[in-house]
Structure formats: structure tokens, C-alpha cells
C-alpha positions as CSV (number, residue, x, y, z in Angstrom):
1,X,0.0,0.0,0.0
2,X,1.5,3.2,-1.2
3,X,2.3,5.8,1.5
4,X,0.4,9.1,0.8
5,X,2.3,12.3,1.0
6,X,1.4,14.3,3.9
7,X,-1.1,17.3,3.5
8,X,0.5,20.7,4.6
9,X,-1.8,23.4,5.4
10,X,-0.2,26.8,5.7
11,X,-2.2,29.3,7.6
12,X,-1.3,33.0,6.7
13,X,-2.0,35.4,9.5
14,X,-3.4,38.7,8.0
15,X,-2.3,41.8,9.8
16,X,-4.5,44.9,9.1
17,X,-2.3,48.0,8.5
18,X,-3.0,51.3,10.2
19,X,-5.1,54.2,8.7
20,X,-3.0,56.1,5.9
21,X,-4.6,59.5,6.5
22,X,-6.4,62.1,4.2
23,X,-3.4,64.1,2.8
24,X,-4.4,63.2,-0.7
25,X,-7.7,65.1,-0.2
26,X,-5.9,68.3,0.9
27,X,-3.7,68.0,-2.3
28,X,-6.8,67.4,-4.5
29,X,-8.6,70.5,-2.9
30,X,-5.6,72.7,-3.6
31,X,-5.5,71.5,-7.1
32,X,-9.2,72.2,-7.8
33,X,-9.0,75.6,-6.1
34,X,-6.0,76.5,-8.3
35,X,-7.8,75.4,-11.5
36,X,-10.9,77.4,-10.5
37,X,-8.7,80.5,-9.9
38,X,-7.0,79.9,-13.2
39,X,-10.1,79.8,-15.2
40,X,-11.6,82.7,-13.4
41,X,-8.5,84.8,-14.3
42,X,-8.8,83.7,-17.9
43,X,-12.5,84.7,-17.9
44,X,-11.7,88.1,-16.5
45,X,-8.9,88.6,-19.0
46,X,-11.2,87.7,-21.8
47,X,-14.0,90.1,-21.0
48,X,-11.8,93.0,-19.9
49,X,-11.2,95.9,-22.3
50,X,-7.9,97.4,-23.3
51,X,-8.3,100.2,-20.9
52,X,-9.2,98.0,-17.9
53,X,-6.1,95.8,-18.7
54,X,-3.9,98.9,-18.7
55,X,-5.4,99.9,-15.4
56,X,-4.6,96.6,-13.8
57,X,-1.1,96.7,-15.3
58,X,-0.5,100.3,-13.8
59,X,-1.7,99.1,-10.5
60,X,0.7,96.3,-10.3
61,X,3.5,98.5,-11.4
62,X,3.1,100.6,-8.3
63,X,1.1,98.7,-5.6
64,X,2.8,100.5,-2.7
65,X,0.4,101.7,0.0
66,X,2.9,104.3,1.3
67,X,4.1,107.5,-0.2
68,X,6.7,106.8,-3.0
69,X,9.0,108.9,-5.1
70,X,7.4,108.4,-8.5
71,X,7.9,111.2,-11.1
72,X,4.2,111.1,-12.1
73,X,1.8,111.7,-9.1
74,X,-0.7,108.9,-8.5
75,X,-4.5,109.2,-7.7
76,X,-4.3,107.8,-4.2
77,X,-5.6,109.6,-1.2
78,X,-2.4,108.6,0.6
79,X,-0.4,111.0,-1.4
80,X,1.9,111.0,-4.5
81,X,3.5,107.7,-5.3
82,X,0.6,105.6,-3.6
83,X,-1.6,103.1,-5.4
84,X,-4.8,104.2,-6.9
85,X,-7.9,104.0,-4.7
86,X,-9.7,102.2,-7.6
87,X,-8.5,98.9,-9.0
88,X,-10.2,99.7,-12.4
89,X,-10.9,103.3,-12.8
90,X,-14.0,104.3,-14.8
91,X,-12.1,106.9,-16.7
92,X,-9.6,106.2,-19.5
93,X,-6.7,104.6,-17.8
94,X,-4.3,105.4,-20.5
95,X,-4.5,109.1,-19.6
96,X,-2.3,110.1,-16.7
97,X,-4.3,111.8,-14.0
98,X,-3.3,114.7,-11.8
99,X,-2.3,114.7,-8.3
100,X,-4.5,115.2,-5.3
101,X,-3.5,118.6,-4.4
102,X,-5.8,121.6,-4.6
103,X,-6.9,122.8,-8.0
104,X,-7.5,126.3,-9.3
105,X,-11.1,127.1,-8.7
106,X,-11.3,125.0,-5.5
107,X,-12.6,126.9,-2.4
108,X,-9.8,128.9,-1.0
109,X,-7.8,128.8,-4.2
110,X,-7.4,131.7,-6.6
111,X,-9.0,131.2,-10.0
112,X,-6.9,131.2,-13.1
113,X,-7.7,134.3,-15.1
114,X,-9.3,133.6,-18.5
115,X,-7.5,134.4,-21.6
116,X,-8.8,137.0,-24.1
117,X,-9.8,134.2,-26.5
118,X,-11.6,132.3,-23.8
119,X,-13.6,135.4,-22.7
120,X,-14.5,136.3,-26.3
121,X,-15.6,132.7,-26.9
122,X,-17.7,132.7,-23.8
123,X,-19.3,136.1,-24.6
124,X,-20.2,134.8,-28.2
125,X,-21.7,131.7,-26.8
126,X,-23.9,133.7,-24.4
127,X,-25.0,136.1,-27.2
128,X,-25.9,133.2,-29.4
129,X,-27.9,131.5,-26.6
130,X,-29.7,134.8,-26.0
131,X,-30.4,135.3,-29.6
132,X,-31.7,131.8,-29.8
133,X,-34.2,132.4,-26.8
134,X,-35.4,135.7,-28.3
135,X,-36.0,134.3,-31.7
136,X,-37.8,131.2,-30.4
137,X,-40.0,133.5,-28.3
138,X,-40.7,135.7,-31.4
139,X,-41.6,132.6,-33.3
140,X,-44.2,131.6,-30.6
141,X,-45.6,135.1,-30.7
142,X,-45.9,135.1,-34.5
143,X,-47.7,131.7,-34.5
144,X,-50.1,132.9,-31.8
145,X,-50.7,136.2,-33.6
146,X,-51.4,134.4,-36.9
147,X,-54.0,132.2,-35.3
148,X,-55.7,135.2,-33.7
149,X,-55.4,137.8,-36.6
150,X,-58.4,138.0,-38.9
151,X,-56.2,139.1,-41.7
152,X,-53.6,136.4,-41.4
153,X,-55.7,133.4,-40.4
154,X,-57.1,132.7,-43.9
155,X,-53.5,132.6,-45.2
156,X,-51.8,130.5,-42.4
157,X,-51.4,127.7,-44.9
158,X,-49.2,129.9,-46.9
159,X,-47.1,131.1,-44.0
160,X,-44.2,128.9,-43.0
161,X,-42.3,129.7,-39.8
162,X,-39.1,127.9,-38.8
163,X,-35.7,128.6,-37.2
164,X,-32.6,128.4,-39.4
165,X,-28.9,129.0,-38.8
166,X,-29.4,132.6,-39.9
167,X,-32.3,133.3,-37.6
168,X,-36.1,133.1,-37.6
169,X,-37.5,132.6,-41.2
170,X,-41.0,133.4,-42.4
171,X,-41.9,132.3,-45.9
172,X,-45.0,133.3,-47.8
173,X,-45.6,130.7,-50.6
174,X,-47.9,130.8,-53.5
175,X,-50.8,128.4,-53.5
176,X,-53.3,127.1,-56.0
177,X,-55.5,130.0,-57.2
178,X,-53.9,132.3,-54.6
179,X,-50.6,133.9,-55.9
180,X,-49.0,136.8,-54.2
181,X,-48.3,138.7,-57.4
182,X,-49.7,139.0,-60.8
183,X,-48.2,136.6,-63.3
184,X,-44.9,137.8,-64.6
185,X,-45.1,141.0,-62.6
186,X,-44.0,142.5,-59.4
187,X,-47.5,144.0,-58.8
188,X,-48.7,142.6,-55.4
189,X,-52.2,141.3,-54.8
190,X,-54.3,143.1,-52.3
191,X,-54.5,140.3,-49.8
192,X,-50.7,139.7,-50.0
193,X,-50.2,143.3,-49.1
194,X,-52.4,142.9,-46.1
195,X,-50.4,139.9,-44.9
196,X,-47.2,141.8,-45.2
197,X,-48.7,144.8,-43.4
198,X,-49.6,142.6,-40.5
199,X,-46.1,141.0,-40.5
200,X,-44.5,144.5,-40.6
201,X,-46.4,145.4,-37.4
202,X,-45.6,142.1,-35.6
203,X,-41.8,142.5,-36.5
204,X,-41.7,146.2,-35.7
205,X,-40.8,145.6,-31.9
206,X,-37.9,143.1,-32.6
207,X,-34.4,144.5,-32.2
208,X,-33.1,142.2,-35.0
209,X,-32.6,143.2,-38.6
210,X,-34.4,141.8,-41.5
211,X,-33.3,140.1,-44.7
212,X,-35.6,139.6,-47.6
213,X,-35.4,137.3,-50.7
214,X,-37.6,136.8,-53.5
215,X,-38.0,133.5,-55.4
216,X,-39.5,132.2,-58.6
217,X,-40.0,128.8,-60.0
218,X,-38.1,127.4,-62.9
219,X,-40.6,128.2,-65.6
220,X,-38.6,130.1,-68.5
221,X,-39.6,133.8,-68.6
222,X,-38.1,136.4,-70.9
223,X,-39.1,139.9,-71.5
224,X,-37.7,142.5,-73.7
225,X,-34.2,143.7,-72.9
226,X,-33.3,140.6,-71.0
227,X,-35.7,141.1,-68.2
228,X,-36.0,137.5,-66.7
229,X,-36.6,135.7,-63.3
230,X,-33.6,137.3,-61.7
231,X,-34.9,140.8,-62.2
232,X,-38.5,139.6,-61.4
233,X,-37.5,138.0,-58.0
234,X,-35.5,141.2,-57.1
235,X,-38.5,143.5,-57.8
236,X,-40.9,141.2,-55.9
237,X,-38.6,141.2,-52.8
238,X,-38.3,145.0,-53.1
239,X,-42.2,145.2,-53.2
240,X,-42.4,143.1,-50.1
241,X,-39.9,145.4,-48.4
242,X,-42.2,148.4,-49.1
243,X,-45.1,146.6,-47.8
244,X,-43.3,145.8,-44.6
245,X,-42.5,149.5,-44.1
246,X,-46.0,150.4,-44.7
247,X,-47.0,148.0,-41.9
248,X,-44.7,149.9,-39.5
249,X,-41.3,148.3,-39.7
250,X,-38.5,150.8,-39.5
251,X,-36.5,151.1,-42.7
252,X,-33.2,151.0,-40.7
253,X,-34.0,147.4,-39.8
254,X,-33.7,146.2,-43.3
255,X,-30.2,144.5,-43.8
256,X,-30.5,143.4,-47.5
257,X,-33.0,142.7,-50.2
258,X,-32.0,140.1,-52.8
259,X,-33.6,138.2,-55.7
260,X,-32.7,134.5,-56.0
261,X,-34.8,133.6,-59.1
262,X,-35.2,129.8,-59.2
263,X,-31.7,129.1,-57.7
264,X,-33.1,127.9,-54.3
265,X,-36.2,125.9,-55.0
266,X,-38.7,125.1,-52.1
267,X,-39.8,121.9,-53.9
268,X,-36.7,120.3,-55.6
269,X,-38.7,117.5,-56.8
270,X,-40.9,119.9,-58.9
271,X,-39.0,123.0,-59.8
272,X,-42.1,124.5,-61.5
273,X,-44.3,124.1,-58.6
274,X,-46.1,127.3,-57.5
275,X,-44.7,126.9,-53.9
276,X,-41.3,127.7,-55.3
277,X,-42.7,131.2,-55.8
278,X,-42.3,132.9,-52.5
279,X,-41.0,135.7,-50.4
280,X,-38.6,134.8,-47.6
281,X,-38.3,137.1,-44.6
282,X,-35.4,136.3,-42.1
283,X,-35.0,137.9,-38.8
284,X,-31.2,137.7,-38.5
285,X,-29.4,136.8,-35.4
286,X,-26.3,138.7,-34.5
287,X,-23.9,136.1,-35.8
288,X,-25.0,136.5,-39.4
289,X,-26.0,140.1,-39.1
290,X,-22.6,141.3,-37.8
291,X,-19.8,138.7,-38.5
292,X,-16.9,138.7,-36.0
293,X,-14.4,139.6,-38.8
294,X,-16.3,142.6,-40.0
295,X,-16.7,141.0,-43.5
296,X,-20.1,141.2,-45.3
297,X,-22.8,138.9,-44.1
298,X,-22.9,135.5,-45.9
299,X,-25.7,134.9,-48.6
300,X,-29.0,133.6,-47.7
301,X,-28.0,129.9,-47.8
302,X,-30.6,129.1,-45.1
303,X,-33.3,130.2,-47.4
304,X,-33.4,126.7,-49.0
305,X,-36.1,124.4,-47.7
306,X,-35.6,120.6,-47.7
307,X,-38.0,118.7,-50.1
308,X,-39.6,116.9,-47.0
309,X,-40.9,120.2,-45.8
310,X,-43.2,120.4,-48.8
311,X,-45.2,117.3,-47.5
312,X,-45.9,119.3,-44.3
313,X,-47.8,122.0,-46.2
314,X,-51.5,121.7,-45.6
315,X,-53.7,121.5,-48.7
316,X,-52.9,120.3,-52.2
317,X,-49.6,121.1,-53.8
318,X,-49.8,122.1,-57.4
319,X,-48.3,119.6,-59.7
320,X,-46.5,120.2,-63.1
321,X,-49.7,119.4,-65.1
322,X,-51.9,122.2,-63.7
323,X,-52.6,125.2,-65.6
324,X,-51.1,127.5,-62.9
325,X,-47.8,125.5,-62.7
326,X,-47.2,125.8,-66.4
327,X,-47.8,129.6,-66.4
328,X,-45.3,132.3,-65.8
329,X,-43.4,132.7,-62.5
């Protein structure tokens, strides 16, 4: 009988090791915090403007909280050389601000005397503002007077009042079957004379001078010895001047009277429209009446009216196919 090998059983005794601790958690938390801070910085850099980046850069160049010896004074309340009180100033960071010391004009400090040019500029600005207020008040008075006047109310659709760079402009335009002058003549209709008489009385109290301009449409008009639209518009403007004087306007208030023919149309889309035949009365402001250099006043460029203003006129506008539009200016 064979002898069986002995069965050897090895028993391994397991020894449980001690706790290894949570140091890895601390390291992981530091890593996550660093990554969060990194992406936060990347986001801030991405949304910051050039001025804000420049402000941050300037802040880190001089972060000292004590007085320094910088050549350029800082904006800190701690004195020159200190860091700025604001991390990212709202003003342009590329410009170098002044120091904290008292400025001229502060309480207890002497004001810097203004130069002659600054004083003149301030005086001109004040005069222009005063002119603007006076002319705007005159415009409201004219509009109210037109509504109340029995002589002007029927013609209010032919009276256009607006403010221009030259001053307050009053335009009297022709309408269908209601022209101001006889065709091809400077002879004024009776109702047109009454309108100008009323305007002369309303403008008599204003201290500003007056400029008048006559306009015609583009319809060709020739009379013997070269008499045309230029002469006709000039004579009509002069007839309007006489009517204003009869209404009470002082003759010394007239600055100039010109005839512009069809060179400045009211309705540029239809140069032969009756609304282009008009008289323009401009109450001049001081800037255009007496230029600073003493040169003659500029031409009446402001007498031109944009085409869109035609649409604001009440009532029908005469077209090129009408009998009156095809007639003489």
C-alpha cells in the first residue's frame, strides 16, 4: 500500500495595517482651487477691455500703500506715489491723471484768469444763446398772432415759420389760385399786401434786422431787354420790403434785399411748382448780421427748404400738369 504524501496546510496570518490619513484630499482640494482661480482669471482677461487691462497693469507696477518717489503723481488719497484708490478706474486709464493737491477754482484757491480768447468765446456763446431764446419767443408770438389775426388766419397755410442758422425765417408761398403777385409782374395782390402789413407790425418791436429774398419757379420767363426771373424776383422782394415798411417796420431794420430767381427751390422734386414762388423774410441773429471779422454777411443759404418740408404743407400742392404750374413765374 502506497504511502500518501502528507498534506501541509499553511495558515497565513493577515495583519491589518494602520489608517493612511487624508493628505491626498488636501492636495486634491488645492488643485481644484488653483484650477478654479486659473479659469476665473482667464474669464476676467477675456472680458476686460484694453483700458481695464492697462489699469490693472499700472496698479501692479506701483502697488505700494505708502508715499513713494514716483515722477508722475498717483491718484491715491495717501499722497503722491501711492496706489490708486480704484483697481479699475472708470475713466480712461491710458491718460495720466493729476495729483491730489488743490486745483485752481477750488474753495480757498485763486481762480486762473481767463484768456482773451476764452472770454470772447464765452461772450459769443452767451450772445448766441440769448439770440436763440429771443427768436424762439418771437416765433411763438408770431404763431399765436397768426391764429388770432383775422387778416392772417385765412392765409396761415401759406405762412411757414421755422428757425434756421441765420435766424427766424417766415416764408410766404404761392398756393393754387392764390398767388401773391400778378403773373410775370411785381404787382402785389391786395391780400398779399395785407399779410405783409400785418407781419411788418408784428416784427416792428424786434431788435433784430431783417433780410428779404424773392424766389420764382423754374418756368422760363423772358421779357424785352433781357428781363427775366432774376430781375422779377428782385423786384418782388423789394415790393415786399415796401409793404413791410407800410406796416410799421423801420427802414433801418432792413439788412438786405435780394432776388434769387429759381436758384433755391422750395420743392426740389418739382422746380415748376407754385410753392417755389415765394418771399422769404429772415429775422437775422447777431452772428449772421454782424460777423466777427467785420466781413459782409454771408448769402442767404438758409433760405433753402428741404423737399420733405413740402409734405408738411396743408392742402394740395400744385403739380406740373396744372394750368397755374405751367404759367409764368
